Each structure stands twice: as structure tokens, then as C-alpha cells.
FIFI-355202 format. One record per residue (C-alpha): residue number from 1; residue in three letters; x, z, y. Coordinates in pm, whole numbers, m for minus. Last residue first. Layout:
N
num_residu_xx_zz_yy
NUM_ALA_X_Z_Y
...
***
This chain:
627
num_residu_xx_zz_yy
627_PRO_2189_1476_3126
626_ILE_1821_1411_3202
625_LEU_1606_1132_3062
624_ARG_1313_956_3226
623_HIS_1072_798_2975
622_GLN_735_916_3103
621_ALA_847_911_3462
620_ILE_930_541_3454
619_GLY_587_427_3347
618_ARG_423_203_3087
617_ILE_722_m9_2992
616_PRO_602_m334_2838
615_LEU_605_m318_2456
614_ASP_906_m392_2232
613_SER_1081_m86_2372
612_ARG_1444_m36_2473
611_LEU_1680_265_2479
610_GLU_2042_253_2597
609_PHE_2317_508_2530
608_ASN_2686_504_2617
607_ARG_3027_642_2520
606_PRO_2949_887_2240
605_ILE_3266_1059_2115
604_ILE_3338_1100_1746
603_SER_3580_1322_1558
602_ALA_3684_1197_1216
601_ALA_3435_1176_930
600_SER_3480_1412_637
599_GLY_3116_1505_614
598_TYR_2906_1388_909
597_GLU_3014_1351_1272
596_THR_2738_1445_1513
595_CYS_2437_1292_1688
594_SER_2135_1443_1863
593_LEU_1810_1295_1998
592_LYS_1556_1491_2202
591_SER_1188_1553_2276
590_ILE_1026_1274_2072
589_ILE_646_1251_2053
588_GLY_510_1023_1780
587_THR_649_720_1604
586_PRO_1006_741_1480
585_LEU_1291_613_1702
584_GLU_1494_327_1559
583_VAL_1873_352_1566
582_TYR_2135_88_1644
581_LEU_2506_168_1638
580_ASP_2767_m10_1851
579_ASN_3107_105_1727
578_HIS_3439_145_1912
577_GLY_3753_245_1724
576_ARG_3784_332_1357
575_ASP_3478_224_1166
574_VAL_3138_391_1165
573_LYS_2868_424_898
572_LEU_2518_537_983
571_LEU_2322_838_853
570_MET_1959_910_938
569_THR_1743_1216_999
568_LYS_1381_1218_1116
567_ILE_1126_1479_1226
566_VAL_1363_1770_1299
565_SER_1174_2054_1465
564_SER_1250_2135_1830
563_ASP_881_2221_1889
562_GLN_835_1913_2108
561_ASP_966_1687_1832
560_PHE_1327_1631_1730
559_PHE_1522_1322_1616
558_GLN_1848_1351_1421
557_PHE_2143_1113_1395
556_GLN_2433_1171_1155
555_VAL_2754_970_1196
554_GLN_2968_854_905
553_GLY_3337_779_846
552_LYS_3625_543_933
551_GLN_3875_684_1178
550_GLN_3913_821_1530
549_ALA_3558_718_1622
548_GLU_3418_597_1956
547_ILE_3038_561_1947
546_GLY_2817_334_2163
545_VAL_2452_411_2092
544_LYS_2194_132_2099
543_ALA_1838_266_2090
542_ILE_1538_84_1944
541_GLN_1179_167_2032
540_VAL_899_1_1834
539_GLU_535_27_1945
538_GLN_206_m21_1759
537_PRO_182_346_1650
536_GLY_290_465_1995
535_VAL_631_618_2067
534_ARG_578_909_2308
533_ASN_883_1031_2500
532_ALA_808_1389_2603
531_HIS_903_1439_2965
530_SER_1257_1546_3054
529_PHE_1381_1375_2738
528_LEU_1708_1521_2617
527_ILE_2012_1334_2481
526_GLU_2231_1551_2261
525_TYR_2589_1556_2129
524_PHE_2665_1808_1854
523_ARG_3006_1963_1774
522_GLN_3050_2161_1454
521_ARG_3191_2514_1444
520_ASN_2873_2645_1280
519_ARG_2674_2510_1577
518_PHE_2843_2383_1890
517_HIS_2689_2227_2202
516_VAL_2742_1910_2403
515_ARG_2490_1747_2637
514_PHE_2520_1367_2659
513_ASP_2489_1228_3013
512_GLU_2866_1194_3050
511_GLY_2870_928_2778
510_SER_2670_695_3000
509_ARG_2293_649_3008
508_ARG_2046_357_3022
507_THR_1668_409_3003
506_VAL_1339_256_2884
505_VAL_1458_m102_2908
504_ASN_1178_m352_2851
503_ASN_1330_m668_2999
502_GLY_1613_m676_2743
501_ASN_1361_m679_2463
500_GLU_1505_m948_2232
499_TYR_1845_m773_2237
498_PHE_1712_m455_2074
497_LYS_1485_m621_1820
496_GLY_1760_m858_1714
495_ARG_2015_m584_1654
494_MET_1773_m360_1468
493_TYR_1625_m649_1267
492_SER_1963_m790_1168
491_LYS_2064_m448_1038
490_GLN_1738_m411_845
489_PHE_1759_m751_672
488_GLU_2063_m648_463
487_ALA_1848_m418_250
486_PRO_1655_m711_100
485_ASN_1293_m725_217
484_GLU_991_m541_84
483_PRO_634_m658_35
482_PRO_327_m489_187
481_PRO_108_m324_m79
480_ARG_m151_m551_m246
479_LEU_m487_m641_m91
478_LEU_m312_m870_158
477_TYR_m261_m1100_m139
476_MET_m624_m1211_m117
475_ASN_m558_m1325_244
474_LEU_m355_m1621_120
473_LEU_3_m1616_249
472_GLY_221_m1876_416
471_GLN_588_m1893_507
470_VAL_725_m2175_721
469_VAL_1105_m2174_753
468_ILE_1247_m2410_1015
467_ASP_1581_m2587_1067
466_PRO_1680_m2544_705
465_GLN_2028_m2436_589
464_GLU_2021_m2497_214
463_PHE_2215_m2368_m88
462_LYS_2320_m2016_15
461_PHE_2002_m2006_218
460_ILE_1807_m2000_m108
459_TYR_1960_m1657_m186
458_ALA_1727_m1491_67
457_PRO_1426_m1546_m158
456_PHE_1170_m1323_25
455_ASN_978_m1145_m248
454_ILE_612_m1077_m319
453_ILE_438_m1411_m278
452_THR_683_m1683_m378
451_ARG_666_m2052_m459
450_TYR_961_m2249_m322
449_ASN_908_m2583_m147
448_LEU_1181_m2787_20
447_VAL_1107_m3060_273
446_ARG_1412_m3277_347
445_LYS_1417_m3552_609
444_ALA_1161_m3357_807
443_ASN_835_m3422_996
442_GLY_636_m3675_791
441_SER_739_m3491_474
440_PHE_533_m3196_603
439_TYR_215_m3360_467
438_LEU_360_m3360_115
437_VAL_405_m2981_130
436_CYS_52_m2892_243
435_MET_m91_m2826_m107
434_GLU_195_m2586_m171
433_LEU_68_m2384_126
432_PHE_m245_m2290_m68
431_SER_m62_m2245_m400
430_ASP_144_m1954_m269
429_GLY_424_m1929_m16
428_LEU_754_m2057_117
427_ILE_800_m2401_275
426_LEU_1157_m2483_387
425_ILE_1195_m2753_652
424_SER_1508_m2970_686
423_ASP_1674_m3235_900
422_ILE_1444_m3312_1190
421_PRO_1301_m3649_1305
420_ALA_1198_m3814_973
419_ASN_1372_m4141_885
418_PRO_1529_m4035_553
417_ASN_1204_m3887_412
416_GLN_1265_m3660_114
415_VAL_1043_m3423_m84
414_LEU_1202_m3134_m279
413_ARG_1089_m2877_m533
412_ILE_1366_m2630_m619
411_GLN_1617_m2574_m900
410_MET_1932_m2370_m833
409_THR_2307_m2420_m864
408_ASP_2621_m2212_m810
407_GLY_2946_m2404_m751
406_ASP_3091_m2187_m474
405_ASP_2988_m2433_m204
404_ALA_2628_m2426_m328
403_LYS_2452_m2689_m540
402_LEU_2084_m2780_m526
401_THR_1914_m2926_m833
400_TYR_1589_m3112_m778
399_LYS_1233_m3030_m883
398_GLN_952_m3282_m869
397_PRO_697_m3281_m591
396_TYR_341_m3183_m687
395_VAL_71_m3437_m763
394_ASP_m274_m3297_m688
393_LYS_m353_m3537_m402
392_ILE_m184_m3722_m115
391_GLY_m255_m4093_m139
390_ASP_m310_m4389_m372
389_ARG_58_m4473_m391
388_PRO_156_m4116_m471
387_ILE_387_m3949_m213
386_HIS_720_m3890_m390
385_LYS_934_m4043_m114
384_ALA_856_m4065_255
383_ASP_964_m4395_409
382_ASP_625_m4502_548
381_TYR_512_m4142_614
380_SER_567_m4136_991
379_GLY_318_m4414_1054
378_GLY_312_m4794_1031
377_LYS_99_m4803_719
376_LYS_m180_m4549_685
375_PRO_m126_m4223_501
374_LYS_m369_m4173_207
373_MET_m564_m3846_195
372_VAL_m756_m3795_m132
371_VAL_m1065_m3572_m148
370_TYR_m1244_m3480_m472
369_HIS_m1620_m3426_m461
368_GLU_m1793_m3180_m692
367_ASN_m2109_m3230_m902
366_LYS_m1955_m3314_m1239
365_HIS_m2124_m3019_m1403
364_LEU_m2278_m3153_m1725
363_GLN_m1957_m3298_m1872
362_VAL_m1755_m2988_m1778
361_PRO_m1960_m2756_m1996
360_LEU_m1996_m2409_m1836
359_GLY_m1796_m2101_m1937
358_LEU_m1682_m2004_m1587
357_LEU_m1316_m2015_m1683
356_ASP_m1371_m2348_m1857
355_MET_m1550_m2476_m1547
354_PHE_m1258_m2359_m1332
353_LYS_m1003_m2537_m1548
352_ARG_m1205_m2861_m1548
351_HIS_m1279_m2885_m1175
350_ALA_m1553_m3147_m1194
349_TRP_m1584_m3482_m1019
348_GLY_m1897_m3686_m962
347_LYS_m1785_m3803_m621
346_ARG_m1441_m3934_m527
345_VAL_m1391_m3909_m153
344_SER_m1145_m4121_44
343_LEU_m982_m4030_375
342_GLU_m753_m4304_500
341_PHE_m498_m4129_716
340_ASP_m351_m4163_1067
339_SER_m704_m4118_1209
338_LEU_m687_m3753_1103
337_ASP_m417_m3704_1364
336_PRO_m52_m3617_1324
335_SER_146_m3367_1539
334_THR_501_m3478_1601
333_LEU_784_m3226_1590
332_GLU_1110_m3298_1766
331_HIS_1249_m2945_1762
330_HIS_1357_m2783_2091
329_PRO_988_m2730_2176
328_LEU_959_m2450_1918
327_MET_639_m2258_1996
326_ASP_441_m2558_2126
325_ARG_547_m2795_1846
324_LEU_516_m2508_1599
323_GLU_151_m2459_1693
322_GLY_67_m2827_1644
321_ILE_263_m2838_1318
320_ILE_78_m2539_1177
319_THR_m265_m2658_1290
318_GLN_m213_m3006_1146
317_TYR_m103_m2845_818
316_ALA_m419_m2630_803
315_ILE_m643_m2928_883
314_PHE_m453_m3130_620
313_ALA_m503_m2858_356
312_GLY_m877_m2862_429
311_TYR_m882_m3237_365
310_TYR_m666_m3189_57
309_ASN_m908_m2935_m88
308_TRP_m907_m2565_2
307_HIS_m868_m2344_m297
306_TRP_m1135_m2116_m441
305_ASP_m1250_m2296_m757
304_THR_m1599_m2447_m757
303_LYS_m1741_m2542_m420
302_TYR_m1398_m2689_m339
301_TYR_m1284_m2619_15
300_LEU_m1286_m2816_341
299_LEU_m1618_m2987_263
298_PRO_m1652_m3358_318
297_TYR_m1877_m3376_505
296_LYS_m2015_m3144_773
295_ARG_m1764_m3252_1036
294_GLU_m1741_m3089_1378
293_ARG_m1860_m2744_1274
292_LYS_m1640_m2736_962
291_ALA_m1340_m2854_1165
290_GLU_m1397_m2568_1412
289_LEU_m1412_m2317_1127
288_LEU_m1086_m2454_988
287_PRO_m930_m2444_1336
286_PRO_m1027_m2074_1376
285_LEU_m905_m1971_1025
284_THR_m552_m2117_1036
283_ASP_m388_m1819_1212
282_ILE_m28_m1900_1301
281_PHE_229_m1630_1389
280_HIS_565_m1702_1550
279_ILE_701_m1348_1549
278_ASP_731_m1048_1781
277_ALA_425_m868_1651
276_TYR_192_m665_1876
275_GLU_m111_m862_1992
274_GLN_m118_m1166_1765
273_LEU_10_m965_1469
272_TYR_m262_m701_1505
271_ALA_m550_m946_1546
270_SER_m443_m1147_1240
269_LEU_m380_m832_1037
268_GLN_m727_m690_1099
267_MET_m911_m1021_1053
266_TYR_m742_m1083_719
265_ARG_m786_m724_604
264_ASN_m1161_m711_632
263_ARG_m1289_m472_896
262_LYS_m1358_m735_1162
261_SER_m1604_m903_924
260_ASP_m1847_m611_952
259_THR_m2083_m671_662
258_MET_m2429_m808_587
257_GLN_m2299_m1133_440
256_LEU_m2187_m965_117
255_PRO_m2541_m842_42
254_THR_m2675_m1201_88
253_PRO_m2448_m1360_m172
252_LEU_m2185_m1574_3
251_TYR_m2290_m1925_103
250_GLU_m2316_m1849_476
249_GLN_m1963_m1707_470
248_TYR_m1815_m2052_421
247_VAL_m1484_m2014_608
246_LEU_m1412_m1647_533
245_ALA_m1539_m1670_174
244_LYS_m1325_m1978_108
243_SER_m1006_m1774_139
242_PRO_m817_m1773_466
241_ALA_m452_m1885_492
240_LEU_m226_m1676_717
239_VAL_91_m1848_839
238_PHE_428_m1693_934
237_ALA_682_m1894_1130
236_TYR_1062_m1864_1126
235_ASP_1333_m2054_1314
234_VAL_1679_m2077_1157
233_GLY_2010_m2035_1343
232_ARG_2154_m1789_1093
231_GLU_2109_m1487_1321
230_LYS_1752_m1612_1370
229_LEU_1690_m1596_997
228_TRP_1761_m1222_982
227_TYR_1562_m1173_1304
226_LYS_1250_m1346_1171
225_ARG_1264_m1186_829
224_GLU_1289_m839_979
223_GLU_1000_m926_1210
222_LEU_781_m1009_910
221_ILE_855_m682_730
220_ARG_814_m468_1043
219_LYS_477_m619_1140
218_TRP_352_m573_785
217_GLN_471_m211_795
216_ARG_291_m145_1124
215_LEU_m30_m284_977
214_ASP_0_m63_671
213_ALA_76_247_883
212_GLU_m235_186_1095
211_THR_m440_180_775
210_PHE_m570_m150_647
209_PRO_m936_m183_560
208_ILE_m1077_m123_210
207_GLN_m1459_m134_242
206_GLY_m1477_m432_478
205_MET_m1748_m602_270
204_TYR_m1535_m906_194
203_ASP_m1251_m668_103
202_ALA_m1466_m481_m150
201_ILE_m1564_m813_m310
200_ASN_m1201_m929_m319
199_ASP_m1099_m638_m540
198_PHE_m758_m760_m655
197_HIS_m588_m618_m966
196_GLU_m224_m706_m1028
195_ARG_m24_m929_m1264
194_ILE_351_m993_m1237
193_ASN_509_m1211_m1507
192_ARG_585_m1510_m1281
191_GLU_387_m1465_m963
190_VAL_70_m1287_m864
189_LYS_m142_m1337_m1175
188_ARG_m487_m1195_m1126
187_GLU_m676_m887_m1244
186_ALA_m1040_m882_m1143
185_SER_m1286_m853_m856
184_GLY_m1449_m1173_m742
183_GLU_m1320_m1487_m577
182_PHE_m1600_m1717_m467
181_TYR_m1835_m1972_m622
180_PHE_m2063_m2212_m433
179_GLY_m2345_m2393_m617
178_ASN_m2604_m2354_m342
177_LYS_m2547_m1979_m302
176_GLY_m2264_m1762_m432
175_LEU_m2164_m1630_m773
174_ALA_m1850_m1418_m760
173_ILE_m1574_m1512_m1005
172_MET_m1303_m1291_m1154
171_ASP_m1570_m1065_m1301
170_ASN_m1679_m1353_m1527
169_PRO_m2033_m1428_m1644
168_SER_m2151_m1439_m1281
167_VAL_m2505_m1326_m1203
166_GLY_m2827_m1515_m1119
165_LEU_m3018_m1389_m1423
164_GLY_m3142_m1721_m1556
163_TYR_m2920_m1983_m1396
162_ILE_m2589_m1795_m1397
161_LYS_m2637_m1538_m1675
160_VAL_m2844_m1751_m1913
159_TYR_m2633_m2060_m1858
158_SER_m2308_m1867_m1904
157_ASN_m2417_m1711_m2235
156_LEU_m2542_m2047_m2362
155_HIS_m2214_m2214_m2266
154_ILE_m2015_m1951_m2456
153_LEU_m2247_m1987_m2758
152_LEU_m2204_m2365_m2755
151_ASN_m1829_m2334_m2717
150_ASN_m1803_m2152_m3050
149_LEU_m1643_m1816_m3018
148_GLN_m1273_m1793_m3094
147_SER_m1052_m1694_m3386
146_ASP_m684_m1733_m3311
145_ASN_m534_m1400_m3203
144_SER_m754_m1128_m3349
143_ILE_m861_m1327_m3657
142_TYR_m500_m1423_m3734
141_ASP_m378_m1065_m3689
140_LYS_m641_m949_m3940
139_TYR_m536_m1226_m4178
138_ARG_m176_m1105_m4162
137_ASP_m276_m744_m4229
136_PRO_m508_m829_m4520
135_PHE_m275_m1092_m4680
134_GLU_42_m882_m4714
133_LYS_m37_m673_m5023
132_LEU_m259_m917_m5215
131_VAL_m15_m1201_m5147
130_THR_284_m991_m5252
129_GLY_111_m894_m5577
128_VAL_30_m1257_m5650
127_THR_394_m1350_m5590
126_THR_520_m1074_m5819
125_PRO_283_m1188_m6097
124_LEU_383_m1555_m6049
123_ASP_761_m1520_m6059
122_LYS_958_m1534_m5734
121_ASN_1016_m1781_m5451
120_CYS_829_m1545_m5213
119_SER_810_m1745_m4889
118_TYR_612_m2029_m5047
117_PHE_329_m1799_m5158
116_ILE_313_m1608_m4828
115_ALA_275_m1933_m4632
114_LYS_14_m2074_m4872
113_THR_m194_m1757_m4856
112_ILE_m179_m1762_m4475
111_ASP_m274_m2132_m4456
110_PHE_m568_m2093_m4697
109_ALA_m712_m1790_m4520
108_GLY_m679_m1962_m4182
107_LYS_m848_m2278_m4308
106_GLN_m1143_m2078_m4438
105_LEU_m1179_m1889_m4110
104_HIS_m1179_m2212_m3906
103_SER_m1422_m2381_m4145
102_THR_m1661_m2087_m4124
101_GLN_m1625_m2019_m3750
100_SER_m1963_m2158_m3648
99_ILE_m2129_m1946_m3917
98_LEU_m1970_m1628_m3778
97_PRO_m2068_m1698_m3416
96_PHE_m2420_m1805_m3525
95_PHE_m2492_m1486_m3721
94_LEU_m2683_m1290_m3455
93_VAL_m2827_m1594_m3275
92_SER_m2962_m1733_m3600
91_PHE_m3081_m1388_m3711
90_PHE_m3293_m1345_m3399
89_LEU_m3430_m1701_m3400
88_LEU_m3531_m1670_m3763
87_SER_m3703_m1340_m3696
86_VAL_m3891_m1487_m3398
85_PHE_m4000_m1790_m3601
84_PHE_m4104_m1585_m3903
83_ARG_m4310_m1353_m3686
82_GLY_m4479_m1647_m3520
81_TYR_m4543_m1819_m3854
80_SER_m4703_m1503_m3989
79_GLN_m4940_m1496_m3693
78_PRO_m5031_m1864_m3734
77_ALA_m5280_m1771_m4009
76_TYR_m5497_m1528_m3824
75_PRO_m5547_m1159_m3844
74_LYS_m5779_m994_m3596
73_GLY_m5753_m620_m3653
72_HIS_m5727_m531_m3288
71_GLN_m5359_m421_m3301
70_GLN_m5263_m725_m3512
69_ASP_m5424_m959_m3260
68_PHE_m5230_m803_m2971
67_LEU_m4901_m799_m3162
66_SER_m4926_m1167_m3246
65_LYS_m5022_m1264_m2893
64_LEU_m4727_m1066_m2752
63_ARG_m4482_m1233_m2993
62_PHE_m4599_m1584_m2922
61_ALA_m4597_m1516_m2548
60_VAL_m4241_m1376_m2560
59_ILE_m4115_m1687_m2741
58_THR_m4297_m1916_m2499
57_SER_m4165_m1722_m2195
56_VAL_m3805_m1750_m2322
55_VAL_m3832_m2127_m2361
54_LEU_m4013_m2176_m2030
53_ILE_m3768_m1954_m1836
52_ILE_m3464_m2135_m1977
51_GLY_m3612_m2472_m1885
50_VAL_m3703_m2365_m1530
49_ARG_m3348_m2243_m1459
48_THR_m3185_m2550_m1614
47_VAL_m3414_m2796_m1437
46_ILE_m3352_m2630_m1100
45_SER_m2975_m2606_m1153
44_GLN_m2954_m2975_m1245
43_TRP_m3169_m3073_m949
42_ASP_m2917_m2937_m696
41_SER_m3065_m3118_m397
40_ASP_m2907_m2850_m170
39_ALA_m3243_m2759_m18
38_PHE_m3397_m2765_m369
37_ASP_m3127_m2532_m504
36_SER_m3182_m2295_m209
35_ARG_m3557_m2297_m273
34_LEU_m3510_m2235_m646
33_LYS_m3277_m1942_m575
32_SER_m3530_m1788_m334
31_HIS_m3815_m1837_m584
30_ILE_m3636_m1634_m850
29_GLY_m3903_m1368_m903
28_ILE_m4185_m1615_m839
27_LEU_m4044_m1826_m1121
26_CYS_m4053_m1527_m1356
25_PHE_m4424_m1459_m1281
24_ALA_m4508_m1826_m1321
23_SER_m4325_m1835_m1655
22_ILE_m4519_m1533_m1782
21_LEU_m4849_m1701_m1690
20_LEU_m4733_m2029_m1841
19_ALA_m4644_m1853_m2165
18_LEU_m4986_m1678_m2174
17_GLY_m5164_m2009_m2130
16_ILE_m4948_m2175_m2393
15_VAL_m5014_m1893_m2639
14_ARG_m5391_m1912_m2575
13_LYS_m5392_m2288_m2620
12_LEU_m5193_m2258_m2942
11_VAL_m5437_m2004_m3083
10_GLU_m5730_m2239_m3014
9_PRO_m5546_m2535_m3163
8_SER_m5460_m2328_m3478
7_SER_m5824_m2235_m3549
6_ARG_m5933_m1876_m3523
5_THR_m6040_m1695_m3834
4_HIS_m6371_m1518_m3885
3_LYS_m6393_m1309_m4197
2_LYS_m6660_m1392_m4455
1_MET_m6883_m1109_m4561
***
């Protein structure tokens, strides 16, 4: 009996029908992504997503049809072709990385053999033996260090993950909506050879907020820098730069939008510094959000990469200068306007480094716009050097050599403008503030830029005495521990903190108010609090103690709680004669303070005591002391 076989057109129709059914199901699953792409007119993403689904659906349909017919005993001729096609596709993908590296691997083997051969300079048998001995290890190192996947396979992997699965191929990058990308969770370079892990995703979601101790430490670090610079006649301002996720939250993945933004570290530190810190603090987030509301185009940040562009950098600079003009009226600072620049936008641009990091071909993703800000003639930038003719863009100032009085030298980026109103501004910070450097050349004859995140480069002031120091920090770096200052900053901080708060005197006492008692033949001087003196977590109390010493030595200070237990001990040096010593009270409830000579120090006599707070005094009774 003759078996019935289906014709090829009939089989093809069934396969196409099944493929379309599978494709429709997949398209329904990603309908939200397709809608957002359509709203953003991102036709490339739509075509890519649909194309990948059609190809995969066709392959799956062929395979399912083959298995179904085989199970029901209905062989047909195209079945073998389907199996062959799927097998060929499988082995092609499996061996493609190796095949694509054939010429590279062959060249490496030849170069290594040649290098070993010429290094021997011996007879042929010895040379052959050396090649056979050394070749395996050297070729293994070559494969580990130099062999790379073919770009086509990398692009295919990225296309499938981004447009097919809707996930990022790189942990460093978080995939957002409408072509936006954000910082993810990965190890990043901080500065020079320092690399640390930053979990930006957890910060977006408010999962790793600051502790009260962290916030207090940030306040302390920044105030130390302020007072150290103030003793040198330099004004200091600290700037927070928000990442793209804080400005364009609507393009974050939906799960990241359903968070409490007040718990992320940027919002915490900004609120804390504005309320409690004694520094010139500038928050650039509100003006960036206002600029976004007022002007939809161009964007303030790149969609790819996570930096602000030069329009966003201008808004940040304009904010900084406007705040400094109000905070520091003794400087002649002029605040520019957007109308002072010609804003040009180059469309069809791609961020090459970011595309390489993402694994997508640059040629097919030129969907960014690049902003250039060109100062108009007749403004404050006419005599500024190093500004490109076509405007402010990704051209960083060149480095110059500074020379100190003792002959030491250092290299630093420098922009000059001989007709600017003030002498010198020093810009410290990361890549975000670097993009603002050329804008500052309209305000100072010399604008110096030094890249730093962790350390405060105090040695720069050996070479330059700026009028203003502006230090900026991207909120990503708030995920690392607070930085530390040089040891010398603490003394300036204690003195500055005390004299800055002359209106917040807790108490003043003379030497007669110290109680004296002896323990183990050693004399102790004590100040008692009649009511427990509570130092709040946001408060700093500094005491100045006048000490008369017979000779050079040390004085030990101890602070006690309500149970007369020591909660803090510190040693300070004294010289012969009168000394003004500054001590900081620990947080918590303090019942008394004692001081005594330490070690081989000569006898000391306290002459006066004054305690000040950096918060308004909350009540006289709470801080009253008794002799």
C-alpha cells in the first residue's frame, strides 16, 4: 500500500503558521517594551526585537512540527532537512568562536615558536627540545591574555539579551526604558589603581542608607576641610552631583521606581548637610530637575553612558556660581545665562566606549545627540585660553607645571583668562566636575583642575593659593566609606569650630570652678555638670581649656557618663607657659570632664573653661555647671 506523503508547500504553510503563532505569543509577552519603543520612535529596537523573535520562532516551529509528525508515524521528506538545519545551527554556534579565531591562533603559534627559536642560538636538536618544552606554557598564556571572542558573537549575545530578553549583558550597566542605560552593580575604578565595588541598584532602592554615624562623619570631614582652608584665607564649597537615575527616574526599570527616594544616600546626605553642616554646600539636583521640566530637549544626560552632557554640566556650573555669588559676596562672581552661549546639537552620534562596554555595534546605534556650548562674542570668555573654537566639549585642559618656593614641582590641568575678575579657583573632584572646568574660566584668571575622589590633596596649596576651592562628588562614591583628611586638619577644625560658634556658648568658667581631688598621689581637676549635658548625634560641642604648665609635656582629658564610667580619653601636648587646648565632647550624656598631667609632664593648673555648641542652645538649665 502506498504511503501518503505531504507536499513541501503544505508542510511549509504549517510551519509558517506555527511560527507566527509562537511569534504572536512572544510579542504579547514583550508588548510593554514594544509600546515604549514606539512612543520613543525607536524603530531600530522594534525591528531588532521582532526579527529575533521571528527567527527563533521559525526554528522552534520546524523542530516542533518534526517531532509531532515523528510521534504520529507520519514521515515526510522535509523532516530530515529540519533536523539537519537545527543540527547545523547548533554546531555552528558551538564552534563559531573557535573557527573565528583560527588565523589569530595560527599567528600566535607561529610567533611564539619563532621567538623561542631565535632566543636559543644553539644547535638544532637543543632548539627543538627547548621549543617543545616552553611552547605549551607560553601558548597557554597567549590564549589567556590575547585571544578574544569574535565581535559578531559578542554583538549577537548583546542583541539577544537586550532586545530579546530585556536584560543587560553587563552587570555594570542597568537597562532602563526608551533606550536609557543606568549604572548597575559592579566593580569600578575609583582613582589611579584603586578599584571598589558599587551597588548602585541597592542604593536606588534605598536598601543601604547611611547610618547616623556615617552622616556625622561626612559632616566632620567636610568641616575639617573648610576650617583648614579658612585659616589659609581660602573659601571652600562642596558640591553633590546626582547620577542620571536621580534626574531621569521615569526611565528606570519599573521595580526601581517603586522605592523611597529619601532613603538613598544622596538625598540623606543632602538633607543632613543643609540642616546641620557648617559649610557652603551646593545641591545640583533641584536645578537639574527644574531645567528638565522647562526644556525637554536636549537632554541633560547621555542616554547611553551615565555622565551629564555639556548642557547638563552648564546647568550644574550655573548653579554653583549662583550659589557662590550669594554665599561669598566679597568675590566678584558673575552668573552666566544660557543666552550667553550658542547651543548646538549633533544628532546621529554614538558613545563609542559605552557601546563597546555594552557589546553593541557602534555603527548601528548612532541614536544619541551630542551637545556643544559655544560662548558668544562680547562675553566673559573672549580672552579665555584653551576653549576650542567650536565650543566647550570633550577637550580637557592641558597640564602645566607649577613650581613651589622650595623648588618642588607638580603637574596640574590649568585654564587661563587674564581678564577674569578673581585670581584663582581650584576644582577638585571626579569626571562630572571636570566637565565644568572650562565654564569656570569666565570667572577666574587661573582655573586649576585636580582629579581626586578619596583624598584631599593638601600639598597643592604649596604651589597655588586659590581664592576658592570647589570640590564635587558623584553620588555613586557615597557608597564607599567616608574619606579621611590629613592629621593636621583636626587642629584647624577644633579652633575654627569653637570660634565660629561664639553665639552658642554653653558655659564659661574660671579656674576656681574646677574641683580638685587626688588619686594615687596624682592631682585631678574636674568640671561637673549639675544636669546631664546631652550631646546630640547631629551636634558638636567644643571646649577651650586654658592650661598653665611649668614645662613641656602632656595633659590627659577624660569624659564620664552618668555612671561615672570613662567614655573617652584623649592626650594633648602642652608647652611651658599658657596653652589654649581644644577638646571635643563625645556624643551622649556627659556628667563630668577631668584633666591631669600625664607621664613626666610638669604640674598643670587650669585657668579657664568655655564650652560652645554648633547648634542653638536649647536651655540654660540643661547645660549649667557647678564648681
